[in-house]
N, C-alpha and C positions, 0 to 999 in steps of 0.2 A: 592290708595294706602293703603296697609295691616297696618290695628291698631294693631292687635295682632291676635296669631294661638295658640289654645290651645290644647295639647295633652296627654290624661287622662293615666297613666299607674298603677302598681302596685307596681314599683318600682322604685321611683324617682331618686335616688342616681345614679342608672346602667345609667337612660335614660339620665340626665345630663351630665352624663360621656360624653356616649358616643357623642351628640350635643357638646361639649364643643370640646371634642378630634377632631372630623372628619369634623368639620365647623368652629371651632375658637372661637364658640359664647362665650362670656361673661356675667358672671352674674351681671345682672341691681336688683334685689332684690331675699335676699333668706328668705323666711320662712316656713324654713323646720321645719316638714313635710309633711305641708300641697302641699305645692307648691315652683318653681323656678324659676323665669325670666330670659330669655336670652335675649341679646341684637340680633334685627332683622333689620337692618337698621335702618329705622326711628320707627319701630312696635318692638314688643316682643312674642319671643316664651315660651309659658308656659307650664311647665311641670308642671301639675296635679297628687295628689295621687287618683285615682279611690279608688270608696268603691270598699269592698271586695264584693258584689254582682255584678256589672260590668263585663261585660262580657271582656276577652281579646281580642285582634285583631283577625278577620277569617283569617284561616289559606289559604294563597292564595289568600288573600284578593289584589283585583288593585286598590285602593283608593291609593295615591300618595301625597306626598311631594316631590318637586322638587324645587332645589337651583340651582342660575345660578355662573357659574365659568369659569373661564378661558379655552381655550384649553388646557396652562399649568396643571391648578390647578386638569381640567377634569385628565390629563396623570398620573398626581401623584398620585390622590386617587386610578386609576385604577390598580395599584400594589398593592395597599392597603385592598382593599376591594374585601369581597365576591360576586361575579356577578352575576346577576342574569339574565338579559339581558342586551344586548346594540345592539345600535343604532351609526349613523357613529359622535353622537353630544352630545349624552347622556347615563347614568350609570346607572344601576339600581339593588337599593340591598334592605336590610333588617336591620331596627334597629333592637335594643336586644329584642321589645316587636312584631316584626313579620311586623312592619307598613312598607310599599314597600317607600323606599327612592330614591331620585335621584339627579342625579348632571349634569347639563347641559351646553356646551356651544352654542348650537341653538342660531341664531342670531335673534332677535325680530324685 
């Protein structure tokens, strides 16, 4: 079970807006400008302010944050995202920081 995931960013507000809009995550804790916690099932997705000296996400990085969705949710998102790749069950795209994100209905 995941307790939390922490994503570092140079623009907390922009990244929070992305994950709220695309995945319907709700704010659990707002400690702006330092961080915002978004509900992620029983855990949280922490969006944290990166130090100016921290590097951005490397262009073309294949690290991945994948969300489980229904087939219907995946189909609805397909029409809204700029796809980087697609398989039978999964859509791949990038968040505003260039982080690779996926939505998958692959049966586990």
